[in-house]
N, C-alpha and C positions, 0 to 999 in steps of 0.2 A: 531835695526832691529827686527820686530815682528816675531812671529812664523808662520804667515800665508803667503802662497805663493800668489804673485800678478801677474796678467796677464801683459805680457810685451807689448802686442799689444796696441799702443797708440790710435788706432781707437776705441777700446772698452772702455766702461766706467769702471773705477775701482770698483770692487765689494766691497760694504760696509760691514765691519766686524760687525757681531752681537755677542755681548757678553752675557754670561749667567747671569741670575739674581738670586742671592741667596735670599731665602725667609724665613730663620729661621730654627733653629734646630727642629728636629722631636719630641724631648722630651719637647719642649716648653721653654727651657732655653734660655734667651735672651743674646746675645753676647754683652758685654760692650766694644764698640769700643773706647769710650772716654777715658777710663782708659788704653787702649792699642793703643794709637794713633801711636806710633812709629812702632809697629808691623803691624797695619793696613796700614800705608803708604808703608811699605816694602813688605808686603805679599799680600794685596788685588789685586794689578794690575797683578802680576804673577799668582795668583790663578785663576783670571777670564780668563786670557789668556790660561793657561794650560787646565782648565776644558772646556772652549769653544772649544779649538782645539780638545780635546778628543771627545766631543759630535758631532762636525762637521764631524769627521771621523767615527761616529757610533761606538765608542769604547764601549766595555762591561765594561772595567775598565782601570785604569792606575796605575803604580807603580812609586815611587820615591825611589831610592836606592843610598845612599852615597857611593862614590868610591874615597877615598883620598880627594883632594882639590875640586872635583866636585861631582855632584850627577846626576845620569842618570835617565831620565824620559822615561818610556816605555809604549806605548799604546797597548792594546790588542783588535783587531777588529775581531769579530767572532772567538775568541780564538787564533788568530795568532798575534805574536809580530810585532809591528812596532816601530822602534826607534824614540824617541823624542829628545828634546834638552838636552844638558849637562849644568847644572846650577852650578854656583859657590856655594860652600857649604853653605855660609851665606844666599844666596837667597833661596836655597832649604829648609833650616831650617825655614825661614820666611813663605814659602809656607806651610810647614807641620803644623806649629803652628797656622796660621790663619785658616786653614781648621779644625783643632781640636777645636779652639775657636768657630767658626761658627756652628759646629755640636754638641755643648754642652759638649765638653771635657774640661779637666783641663790642661791648658798650663803650670802649675807649675810642673806637674808630667811628667817626661820624661824618667824615668827608669822602667816603667811598661807598658804593653800593654793597649791600650784604644780603645774603639769602640763608635762611635756616628753616628747620622743621620742628614742629611741636605736636606731640601726642596729646589728645584730650578726650574727655568723655562728657556727653551731655544727654540727659534723659536716657541713660543706659545705652546710648549709641556711641560707637568709637569714631573719632574724627582725627584726621591728620591736617594740621595747619601749616601751610607754607607761608613763612614770614619774610617779606621782602622790604628792605629799606633803601632809601637813596637820599642824597643831600637835597634840601629844599633851597630855593632862592633866598639869599640873605635878607634879613628883616631886622629893624631896630628893636622891635618888641621881643625878639626871640631870646635875648640874653645868651648868646652863643649860637653855634651852628644848629639849625633846625633840620628835621628830616621828614620826608614823606614816607608813609607806610602803606603797604598793601598786604592784606592777610586773606589767603585763599583757602577755602574749606573743601575737604574731601572725606566723604563718609566711607570709611574703609570696609564697612559691612556690605555696601552696595557692590554687586558683582559687575565689573567692567573689564574683563580680561580677555574676551574672545571677540572675533569679528561679529559674531551673532549678538553678543551682548549690547553692542552699540549700533547694530543695524547696517553694517557695511554691505552694500549690494553685491550680489553674486558676480556681476560683470567685473567689478573691481577685484574681488577675491581671486578670480581666475587669472586676471592680468598680472596680479602680484605673483601668483604661483609660476606663471609662464616665465616672467623675467627673472625672478629670484632663483630659479633653478637652471638658468642658462649660463651661470658662472661668469657673467660679465655685465657691466652697465651699472647705472645708478637709479634707484627709486627714491624720490623725494616725497615726504609727507609734510605738508605745510598747513598753517592755520594762524589765526590772529592770537595775540597774547590773551591769557586768561580764558581760553576756549577749550581747554582739555587736549592740547596738542599732543603731549606725551602719551596720554591714554589712547588717542586715536592711532598714533604711530606704533605703540606696542601691540595694539589689537591687529593692525595691519601686518606686523611681524608674525603674528600667530596664524596668518593665512598660509604660511609655509609649514609643512610638516617637519618639525624639528627632530623627529625620530628617523626620518629618511635622509634629511639634509643637515649638515653640520653648520649651525649658526652660532655666532659669537657676538657679544656686546662690548663696545669700547666706550667708556664714559661713565659718568656718575648718574644713576637713576634714583638716588636716595634710598628709600625703603622698598621700592618696587622690584619685583622679580618676574621673570618670564619662565614658565615651565620648560625645563630641558634646554634652556639657552643660557650658558654660563657667561659671566663677565670675564673677559680676557685681560689678565694683568700685564701691564707694560713693564718690561724690565728697566731698571734704572740705567740711564745713559743711552737707551735705545730710542731711535727716532721712530716716527709713525711708520715710515717705509720698512724699517726692520721688523716692527710689530706685525705689519701686514704679511711680510714674508714668513714669519713664524706661524701665523694662522694658516697660510697656504700650505706650509709643510705639515700642519696638523689636519690637512685635507678639509679645510673650511670651505663652505660653499657661499656663505653670506656673512657680511659684517654689518652690524647695526651700530650707527654712530649717533650719540646723543647730540643735542642742539649744535648745529653747524653755523658758526659765526666768524671763524678765523680764515682769512684768505689762504694762508699757508696750508692749513688742514684741508681746505677744499681742493687745493691743487694736488695734494697727496692722494686724496680720495679719487680724483679723476685719473691719476696715474695708476693707482691700484685697481681701478675698475676695469682695466683692460683684461685682467686675468681672473677677476673675482667680482661677484655682485655686492653692491653696497646699498643699504637703506639708511637714510638720514632724515632728521627732522629740522625744520627751519620755520621761523616766524614770517608770515606773509599774509596779505589780505585774501588772496585766492591762488589758484594753481598757476595762472599766467604771471601774476606778480611774483610767485615763488621762483618761476623759471628765470625771470628778469634779475631777481636778486642773486640767484645762484650763478648766473653768467657774470654778474658784476664781481662776485667773490673770486671766481676762477680767473677772470681777466682775459679769457680766450674764448670768444663765442663759438668758433668752429669746433674746438676741442670739447667744450661743454655740450654742444649739440650732438656730437658723435657719441658721447658716453651716456648722456641722459636718456632714459627709456620711458619713464612713467612718473607723473606727478599727481598726487592725491591731495585734495583739500576738503575742508568741511566748514559748515556753519552750524550754530545752535539756534533752533527755533522753539518757541514756547508750545507746550502741549495743552490742549483744552482740558479743563478740570473734568475728570470723569464723573463727578457727582452732580454737576449742574449744567453741563453742556447741553445744547438744544439741537434736535434733529430738524431738518427741513428738506423739502423737495426742491431741488435746483431747477432754475429755468433752463431749457435747452440751449438758448442763446448764450447763457453764462458758461455752460459746459463747453460749447464750441470755442468761446473766447479764451478760456484758460487752458484748453487742450485736454479736457477730461473726456472719458468715453461717453458717448451719447446715451448709453443704456444705464448710466448712473442714476439711481432712484433716490438715494439719501446722502446728504452731506451734514456736517455738524458745524455749529458756530458757538461763540461765547453767549452765555445766558443774557438775555436782554434785561434792562433795568426793571425792577419790580415796582409797581405803582403803590403808593401809600394806602393804608387801610381806609376805606370810605368813612367809617365811623370815627375812628380815633385819629386818623391822619398820620399814624406812626408807620415807619418803614419796617418790614419784616427783617429778622436777623439774616445777615449775609451768610452765604455758604461757608461752613466751618472748614471745609477741606482747602479752599483757596482764599478764604477771607474776603470773598466778593470780587477777587481779581479776575475770575473767569479762566485763569490758567494755573497750572501746577506742574512744575518741573519743565525740563527741556529735553529735546531729542536732537541728535545730529543728522544732518543731511549732507550728501557728499557730491563731489565733482571729481572728474578724472581727465587729465590730458595725456593721451597716449602720443608719444613723440613719433608721428608719422613722417614720411619723407618730406611732405609739404611744410609741416611745422618745423622739422629739422632745418630746412632751407631758410625759413624766416629767422630762426635763432642764429644760425651761422652768419646770416647777412646783417646781424645787428638789429633785428626787428624788436620793437618794444612790446610791452605786455598787451597793449590794445590790439596790435596786429596778431599776436598769438591767440588772444581770446577770440577774435573774429574768425580766424581760421578754424579753431576748435568748434565754433558755432556752425560754420559752413559744413564741417564734417559730421555734425550732429552728435558730438561726443557728450557724455553725461555731464550735466552741470547741476548745481545745488537746487536751482529752481525746478528743474525737471524731477529731481529726486524727491523734492518736497511734496509734489503732487501725489506721490505714493502715500505719504502720511495723511494727506487730505482724504484720499479714498478709503484709508483704513480708519478714518474718524479720529485720528490722533491730534490733528490740528485743523485750523480753518483757513479759508481763503483770505480773511482779513489779516491774519498773522503773516501770511505770505506777502501780502501787499505792504505791510509794515517793514518787513525785513528786506524785500527785494526792490522796493520802489526807490528811485534816486532821491538823494537828499533834497528836502523841500517839496517832494511830491510832484505829481504831474502838473505841468503848467496849463492853465486854462487859456484858450485863445480869446483875445479881446474881441468883443463885438464891435463892428464898425459903428462909428458915431452916426446917429440919425441926422439927416439933413433937414433943416427947417424948411417948410414950404415957402415959396416966395409970397411976399405980402401983396 
């Protein structure tokens, strides 16, 4: 039995299943299926079925995680988990290995993390799949080393190349321009894994006029390019310091660094940022956490505080389905409570559940656009920590992310929750979604009512 649901009504024609078409690795490496016929026979059918189902559900990504004799497939649609099938561990291994092979990976290496890219087409739309594998904890049922798999989808037809495409606020764009053109300092762009960090960072780079200022990229961006910003090739045997000097001789104004994870590289960037501006991306929960992680990489809080100028972060929140969202008139007390203008007349929310038909008792068909979820797609909201003198002092003094976050709040700097209110006012999302995203884990705690005392007998 396949993974696709089929309509039971015999009067309707059975919907034809459309499978994904794999179109080769993004690095140009050709998969030799003839030498791996057994793997292709076992892995290709399940790979097409799982990937097609994920794309049919509009998934952002899916994961395969071994759990004893089975492996669990989980789809993530607009950031929300949806359970997939449980596969026998041998079938899951074939799925992982064939996707590694198709994306230019080495199927002989199973004890180290790997990352590859795969071009694909589904329903005439082009997609780029980022395929990431890493060793899974050992298991008796696995018959050899098992691996965990994450496959991230990017619709290459969707335009996300400029600050305007992803909604970067004007205040952040102006700050990036100011610091990027000062020929000194570091701008960090941070975000959680699988949140589109590289997309946000490259859009932030586009805040700088690359026709007036000379910008270069160091690192591997895969198939992505930035208009008029070339990748600077490092000469064999040259250190990063030599490369930075060569860029400076080429009158470079800004260097963009791909993911920053190595302490030695971080220290070189700090040194180089005395005479040139750097922009780098890092994984972190938020801007304050990104500062703390950067300081840890550099190992010198005072030096990091002196050279760090601006940190940008983002979160993804779900957008209300444009087909079924409902308008309502908000209570003035609610507006005051969440910080919206008192003159706001209309807000939007997820469509409320529809009552069954009074005569038949049947529920109406769910919204086709969102399949009854009430949400479709996601939008980014942003925060920014400008390294003021007070924040610089906290960093240099070894202050943690909580202290940095609190000072940014005191200074009323832009945070994701404030920026999200913009989308609420524009009718793009609702207050319930903000509560889901920004409420602490477990939700607000209710105060216990004092126990009633029994009256004396």
